[in-house]
C-alpha angles and dihedrals in degrees: 000000000000093000089056092046095047092047089050093052093045092050094046090051090060087214122164108245140194105205122191092026115108124209104261102168138007119191136175113226126174092332096315135097120240119198122198089350096290116047110090132193137154090225135040125192115204108219101149103116126246096328095045111156090216087059089053092057090059091063108257115109123196091238091069096049132092095240135184111237122206142169124202141165131199117198138165116254117241112247091251092054097048097078096040096045104111094200110108123217096225094047118074111209118215126180118190119208120244093251091049090233093120148347141223129226145203118194126179115214106179107285091352130086124205117201131176152133131221130188138185088217106067095195115108092000089153092052091050091049094049091051089050091051092050088050091053093048092049087052092049093242098117130056112247094236116064112164099159118104121245116242119218124216138164138206143178126249110232094240090052097049120102095168113137108243100205142028137159105313097353144081135175130227136183120357089347084068094042098241103148116137113263097226100045109014088232108156111169098087093046088045093054093041094049088049089055092047091048092050091051091051094050092048090050103040124105091205146006102236119119093259092052089051097046094096087067090061089047091050091055092053091047089053102039101023133242113323091222095052100092112145131204119267131199088265091062097053108028126077112266094242092054091045091054092051093047093045092049091055095043096048090049089059111095094211091052094045093051106035099035110024098037106023099036109026098033112023097024088216089170090065113084117234116270107278 
C-alpha cells in the first residue's frame, strides 16, 4: 500500500520532519528560502506531487497543463468478502477504455482493494468511473457495498510536461516535475529515480544557483529521454474503429498483455536499474 511504501521511504531517509504543519508561505530572501516565516534553507526540493507549491513558484500552474485526471479508492475488504473476492494479490488487473484514452484498475493488497480509473480526457470522468464500477460488479470483481469516497488526483505525462526542473536554489522531483511514463501514467519509479538523481546532484554540486543545478536536468533527460521527442503511435494515424478492433485483439493476447503492457509500458523492465 502507498501509505506503507511512503512511510518506509520516509523512515529510511532519516529526515527530520514537521508533520501536521502545512506549508503556509515560501519566500526568497537574500538567496535563501524561508518557509512559514521561520524555517530557512539555501535549497528547496519540490516533491509535493502535481499541485506542489514549489512547482507553482517556478511559473507553471496546473490550470495551464494537459493533465491526466484520475479517481481511486482503497478500502479494507469485509471479512465475508475476503474469501470470495476473485482478485488475486499477485495479478494486477487493468481494463482499458474503448477509446484508449484511459484505463481502470483493480489491485488486491492483502485484505485491501484498490480501485480506480484515469483518463487523458477529463470530461465526464465521474460518468466513466461509474460505468467502470458497474462493469466490475457485473463481473463479480467488486463487492456490492462500497461506502468509501473516491479521491481525485492529477498528474502530467513526461512528454506533455514543460515544467522547469531547476532554478536558483530549487529543483523538482517526481510528479512535481511531471515525470510519469507516457504509455501508462505510472510515476512511482520515475519519482524514486529522480529523487536519487537529485540527491547525487546536491551531494556533488558546488553551489545552488540554476547553472550549478543544470546537470540534474541533463541527467533527467538522459534517463527519461527528451521531452519533445514524442513519436506517433498507431492510435494517432489509424481510424478510431480500426484502432479499437486492433487494440481489443492485442490486449486479449497473453503475450502482448504481459510483455508489452505490463513489462514495457508499466514496469519498464527493459530499462536497467539506475546505476
